[in-house]
N, CA, C and O of each residue as an XYZ file, in Angstrom:
420
protein
N     -11.212     30.331     -3.199
C      -9.711     30.151     -3.512
C      -8.892     31.203     -3.002
O      -9.308     32.360     -3.063
N      -7.860     30.962     -2.541
C      -7.024     31.946     -1.773
C      -5.990     32.018     -2.897
O      -5.700     31.050     -3.600
N      -5.369     33.435     -3.035
C      -4.390     33.458     -3.993
C      -3.104     33.233     -3.533
O      -2.645     33.631     -2.462
N      -2.410     32.431     -4.577
C      -1.080     31.945     -4.168
C       0.039     33.048     -4.316
O      -0.061     33.985     -5.108
N       1.067     32.855     -3.515
C       2.125     34.167     -3.563
C       2.803     33.793     -4.889
O       2.978     34.708     -5.694
N       3.150     32.724     -5.165
C       3.879     32.353     -6.325
C       3.415     30.883     -7.134
O       3.063     29.840     -6.584
N       3.508     31.095     -8.310
C       3.097     29.966     -9.063
C       4.437     29.771    -10.032
O       5.126     30.729    -10.383
N       4.725     28.298    -10.441
C       5.548     27.992    -11.435
C       4.850     27.999    -12.687
O       3.623     27.895    -12.683
N       5.557     28.121    -13.866
C       4.934     28.113    -15.020
C       3.818     27.076    -15.334
O       2.704     27.430    -15.720
N       4.129     25.944    -15.174
C       3.218     24.902    -15.189
C       1.977     24.969    -14.455
O       0.890     24.764    -14.996
N       2.128     25.271    -13.141
C       0.994     25.556    -12.386
C       0.188     26.686    -12.792
O      -1.040     26.624    -12.855
N       0.961     27.864    -13.108
C       0.175     29.026    -13.644
C      -0.780     28.670    -14.751
O      -1.893     29.194    -14.804
N      -0.368     27.789    -15.638
C      -1.235     27.538    -16.898
C      -2.281     26.697    -16.602
O      -3.197     26.662    -17.424
N      -2.365     25.943    -15.519
C      -3.550     25.031    -15.055
C      -4.387     26.017    -14.094
O      -5.608     25.897    -13.997
N      -3.697     26.952    -13.424
C      -4.625     27.628    -12.581
C      -4.939     29.106    -12.575
O      -5.435     29.775    -11.668
N      -4.494     29.520    -13.938
C      -4.689     30.929    -14.454
C      -6.079     31.473    -14.204
O      -6.323     32.528    -13.618
N      -7.122     30.479    -14.811
C      -8.479     31.113    -14.758
C      -9.015     31.354    -13.648
O      -9.845     32.258    -13.564
N      -8.652     30.589    -12.544
C      -9.003     30.597    -11.279
C      -8.632     31.855    -10.368
O      -9.430     32.509     -9.696
N      -7.117     32.077    -10.497
C      -6.580     33.240    -10.258
C      -7.120     34.466    -10.635
O      -7.319     35.372     -9.825
N      -7.362     34.539    -11.793
C      -8.154     35.707    -12.586
C      -9.535     35.846    -12.027
O     -10.006     36.943    -11.728
N     -10.142     34.770    -11.899
C     -11.575     34.860    -11.384
C     -11.490     35.552     -9.851
O     -12.181     36.506     -9.494
N     -10.607     34.940     -9.123
C     -10.430     35.664     -7.731
C     -10.049     36.961     -7.626
O     -10.468     37.742     -6.772
N      -9.059     37.268     -8.700
C      -8.608     38.807     -8.707
C      -9.738     39.680     -9.306
O      -9.792     40.903     -9.175
N     -10.581     38.967     -9.938
C     -11.936     40.052    -10.552
C     -12.805     40.310     -9.434
O     -13.529     41.304     -9.398
N     -12.762     39.523     -8.602
C     -13.762     39.698     -7.480
C     -13.202     41.029     -6.438
O     -13.880     41.503     -5.526
N     -12.084     41.395     -6.748
C     -11.308     42.449     -5.744
C     -11.749     43.715     -6.352
O     -11.343     43.965     -7.487
N     -12.506     44.528     -5.767
C     -12.991     45.630     -6.538
C     -11.927     47.048     -5.704
O     -11.657     48.105     -6.275
N     -11.516     46.702     -4.382
C     -11.144     47.810     -3.733
C      -9.479     47.421     -3.795
O      -9.068     46.265     -3.685
N      -8.620     48.594     -3.988
C      -7.209     48.276     -3.788
C      -6.928     47.819     -2.507
O      -7.668     48.082     -1.559
N      -5.698     47.011     -2.383
C      -5.020     46.663     -1.221
C      -4.242     47.716     -0.610
O      -4.048     48.806     -1.149
N      -3.775     47.359      0.583
C      -2.868     48.447      1.220
C      -1.349     48.527      0.515
O      -0.579     49.465      0.721
N      -1.106     47.606     -0.182
C       0.131     47.529     -0.928
C      -0.093     46.840     -2.227
O      -0.978     45.988     -2.302
N       0.658     47.152     -3.278
C       0.661     46.372     -4.533
C       0.974     45.182     -4.344
O       0.314     44.336     -4.947
N       1.994     44.775     -3.515
C       2.462     43.455     -3.295
C       1.560     42.593     -2.540
O       1.745     41.380     -2.639
N       0.556     43.049     -1.754
C      -0.269     42.467     -0.778
C      -0.895     41.128     -1.452
O      -0.918     40.042     -0.872
N      -1.411     41.364     -2.785
C      -2.248     40.481     -3.514
C      -1.496     39.931     -4.770
O      -2.115     39.256     -5.593
N      -0.163     40.212     -4.925
C       0.440     39.838     -6.207
C       0.731     38.526     -6.293
O       0.916     37.953     -5.219
N       0.841     37.750     -7.519
C       1.011     36.448     -7.549
C       2.373     36.440     -8.602
O       2.382     36.889     -9.748
N       3.225     35.964     -8.061
C       4.748     35.946     -8.833
C       4.707     34.601     -9.889
O       4.367     33.486     -9.492
N       5.034     34.837    -11.042
C       5.083     33.772    -11.870
C       6.662     33.541    -12.291
O       7.466     34.442    -12.530
N       6.893     32.259    -12.321
C       8.217     32.024    -12.736
C       8.552     30.551    -13.350
O       7.769     29.605    -13.421
N       9.633     30.585    -13.688
C      10.100     29.060    -14.135
C      11.539     28.839    -13.342
O      12.341     29.714    -13.013
N      11.623     27.463    -13.140
C      12.832     27.009    -12.384
C      13.377     27.649    -11.287
O      14.590     27.661    -11.081
N      12.361     28.314    -10.392
C      12.640     28.864     -9.092
C      13.121     30.396     -9.435
O      13.586     31.056     -8.506
N      13.030     30.938    -10.644
C      13.242     32.283    -10.956
C      11.898     33.082    -11.225
O      11.136     32.667    -12.098
N      11.610     34.152    -10.537
C      10.431     34.933    -10.860
C      10.725     35.716    -12.049
O      11.783     36.339    -12.136
N       9.711     35.723    -13.117
C       9.824     36.320    -14.383
C       8.520     37.361    -14.458
O       8.563     38.235    -15.323
N       7.519     37.300    -13.693
C       6.481     38.279    -13.802
C       5.610     38.420    -12.733
O       5.758     37.627    -11.804
N       4.689     39.299    -12.654
C       3.826     39.559    -11.395
C       2.555     39.699    -11.903
O       2.476     40.447    -12.878
N       1.313     39.074    -11.427
C       0.112     39.342    -11.780
C      -0.401     40.053    -10.503
O      -0.203     39.569     -9.388
N      -1.054     41.196    -10.696
C      -1.670     42.038     -9.678
C      -3.387     42.181    -10.068
O      -3.809     42.081    -11.220
N      -4.098     42.389     -9.079
C      -5.537     42.695     -9.194
C      -5.571     44.103    -10.011
O      -4.651     44.908     -9.865
N      -6.607     44.351    -10.826
C      -6.715     45.558    -11.504
C      -6.868     46.692    -10.571
O      -6.219     47.724    -10.743
N      -7.694     46.549     -9.592
C      -7.892     47.515     -8.504
C      -6.576     48.201     -7.986
O      -6.454     49.409     -7.784
N      -5.390     47.024     -7.760
C      -4.158     47.400     -7.170
C      -3.317     48.240     -8.250
O      -2.614     49.207     -7.956
N      -3.478     47.775     -9.421
C      -2.749     48.322    -10.740
C      -3.252     50.011    -10.800
O      -2.537     51.013    -10.813
N      -4.415     49.924    -10.823
C      -4.988     51.397    -11.029
C      -4.893     52.213     -9.851
O      -4.950     53.434     -9.997
N      -4.756     51.715     -8.692
C      -4.173     52.587     -7.628
C      -2.851     53.004     -7.614
O      -2.553     54.092     -7.122
N      -1.870     52.121     -8.191
C      -0.541     52.273     -8.299
C      -0.383     53.340     -9.490
O       0.482     54.198     -9.316
N      -1.165     53.380    -10.747
C      -0.831     54.345    -11.408
C      -1.434     55.775    -11.072
O      -0.963     56.762    -11.636
N      -2.498     55.899    -10.134
C      -2.975     56.992     -9.613
C      -1.960     57.728     -8.670
O      -1.768     58.939     -8.564
N      -1.314     56.607     -7.965
C      -0.263     57.230     -7.035
C       0.961     57.843     -7.717
O       1.525     58.877     -7.360
N       1.324     56.990     -8.844
C       2.466     57.414     -9.503
C       2.191     58.767    -10.234
O       3.131     59.545    -10.401
N       0.976     59.067    -10.661
C       0.632     60.429    -11.270
C       0.840     61.512    -10.114
O       1.485     62.547    -10.284
N       0.160     61.118     -8.809
C       0.186     62.158     -7.824
C       1.677     62.325     -7.393
O       1.942     63.455     -6.981
N       2.626     61.494     -7.404
C       4.091     61.789     -7.036
C       4.623     62.577     -8.188
O       5.416     63.495     -7.981
N       4.222     62.261     -9.406
C       4.873     63.258    -10.612
C       4.263     64.703    -10.149
O       5.015     65.659     -9.959
N       3.267     64.767    -10.031
C       2.639     66.168     -9.505
C       3.515     66.787     -8.538
O       4.053     67.887     -8.663
N       3.613     66.005     -7.582
C       4.403     66.606     -6.147
C       5.732     66.872     -6.671
O       6.296     67.897     -6.288
N       6.293     66.124     -7.466
C       7.740     66.451     -8.061
C       7.880     67.574     -8.905
O       8.819     68.366     -8.838
N       6.961     67.634     -9.682
C       6.838     68.895    -10.527
C       6.541     70.068     -9.524
O       7.077     71.142     -9.798
N       5.872     70.015     -8.562
C       5.628     71.070     -7.604
C       6.806     71.753     -6.860
O       7.069     72.946     -6.707
N       7.448     70.596     -6.435
C       8.857     70.770     -5.661
C       9.823     71.550     -6.827
O      10.269     72.670     -6.578
N      10.056     71.001     -7.868
C      10.947     71.690     -8.699
C      10.340     73.171     -8.956
O      11.080     74.111     -8.668
N       9.231     73.415     -9.403
C       8.625     74.806     -9.452
C       9.077     75.583     -8.330
O       9.777     76.587     -8.459
N       8.609     75.044     -7.036
C       8.843     75.825     -6.066
C      10.278     76.292     -5.649
O      10.463     77.358     -5.061
N      11.384     75.339     -6.026
C      12.750     75.493     -5.877
C      13.070     76.565     -6.881
O      13.786     77.479     -6.473
N      12.712     76.598     -7.959
C      12.935     77.264     -8.881
C      12.628     78.932     -8.517
O      13.409     79.856     -8.740
N      11.338     79.029     -7.929
C      10.905     80.094     -7.492
C      11.808     80.749     -6.368
O      12.293     81.879     -6.414
N      11.914     79.992     -5.537
C      12.924     80.356     -4.390
C      14.319     80.718     -4.675
O      15.043     81.351     -3.906
N      14.669     80.239     -5.923
C      16.058     80.800     -6.330
C      15.950     82.202     -7.081
O      16.966     82.870     -7.275
N      14.708     82.626     -7.492
C      14.573     83.860     -8.199
C      14.759     83.565     -9.639
O      15.079     82.438    -10.018
N      14.542     84.667    -10.535
C      14.464     84.548    -11.817
C      15.512     84.045    -12.651
O      15.315     83.292    -13.605
N      16.917     84.580    -12.186
C      18.085     83.842    -12.684
C      18.077     83.819    -14.134
O      17.571     84.810    -14.662
N      18.535     82.890    -14.915
C      18.761     82.691    -16.230
C      17.231     82.289    -16.808
O      16.498     81.460    -16.269
N      16.950     82.960    -17.868
C      15.700     82.579    -18.605
C      15.831     81.514    -19.632
O      16.747     81.529    -20.455
N      14.880     80.547    -19.589
C      15.255     79.291    -20.529
C      13.967     79.397    -21.337
O      12.990     80.057    -20.984
N      14.070     78.614    -22.561
C      13.089     78.279    -23.421
C      12.001     77.536    -22.863
O      12.217     77.208    -21.696
N      11.044     77.215    -23.266
C      10.057     76.347    -22.815
C      10.566     74.959    -23.184
O      10.401     74.069    -22.350
N      11.178     74.665    -24.362
C      11.988     73.504    -24.921
C      13.066     73.096    -24.023
O      13.282     71.901    -23.822
N      13.784     74.055    -23.450
C      14.802     73.742    -22.542
C      14.318     73.442    -21.243
O      14.796     72.483    -20.638
N      13.514     74.076    -20.788
C      12.841     73.720    -19.382
C      12.225     72.321    -19.402
O      12.283     71.621    -18.391
N      11.643     71.896    -20.511
C      10.956     70.663    -20.709
C      11.934     69.599    -20.781
O      11.650     68.518    -20.265
N      13.151     69.781    -21.407
C      14.162     68.951    -21.548
C      15.003     68.605    -20.006
O      15.578     67.570    -19.670
N      14.856     69.644    -19.399
C      15.553     69.647    -17.980
C      14.633     68.893    -17.088
O      15.153     68.416    -16.079
N      13.386     68.702    -17.271
C      12.442     68.275    -16.483
C      12.225     66.748    -16.933
O      11.474     65.996    -16.312
N      12.993     66.336    -18.135
C      12.558     65.026    -18.485
C      11.376     64.619    -19.382
O      11.057     63.452    -19.607
N      10.735     65.755    -19.890
C       9.565     65.419    -20.679
C       9.746     65.641    -22.100
O       8.875     66.217    -22.752
N      10.906     65.187    -22.663
C      11.103     65.355    -24.167
C      10.240     64.270    -25.073
O       9.850     64.492    -26.219
N      10.042     63.158    -24.392
C       9.234     62.100    -25.127
C       7.906     62.522    -25.167
O       7.295     62.437    -26.232
N       7.263     63.050    -23.971
C       5.807     63.449    -23.810
C       5.519     64.591    -24.824
O       4.419     64.678    -25.370
N       6.621     65.542    -25.083
C       6.405     66.595    -25.655
C       6.979     66.686    -27.251
O       7.116     67.702    -27.932
N       7.244     65.398    -27.584
C       7.751     65.160    -28.709
C       9.158     65.987    -29.182
O       9.345     66.503    -30.284
N       9.976     65.966    -28.173
C      11.271     66.859    -28.510
C      12.453     66.045    -28.820
O      13.565     66.526    -29.039
N      12.116     64.557    -28.831
C      13.381     63.926    -29.052
C      13.840     63.751    -30.456
O      14.923     63.213    -30.689
């Protein structure tokens, strides 16, 4: 069974088991998260997307890598500016947007 690009709600109810069975066979991520995505919707409007687990896990890994790169760029920029004004760790975390992760909200 080839994966459909889009399923209406009624078709999704009928074909979900088959789509999931096909997705479970996909062990390696695709070139893009959208390559094997199946859009689900009602009345012509897309409401959700099913993606194979391998593609989802790859997207999470890439997101983490991008966050690491972003943090490295921020640190490099700060180092290039010199010591300047000293900030507390809490102020620095807030500036970077890590308030929720560090329980600072």
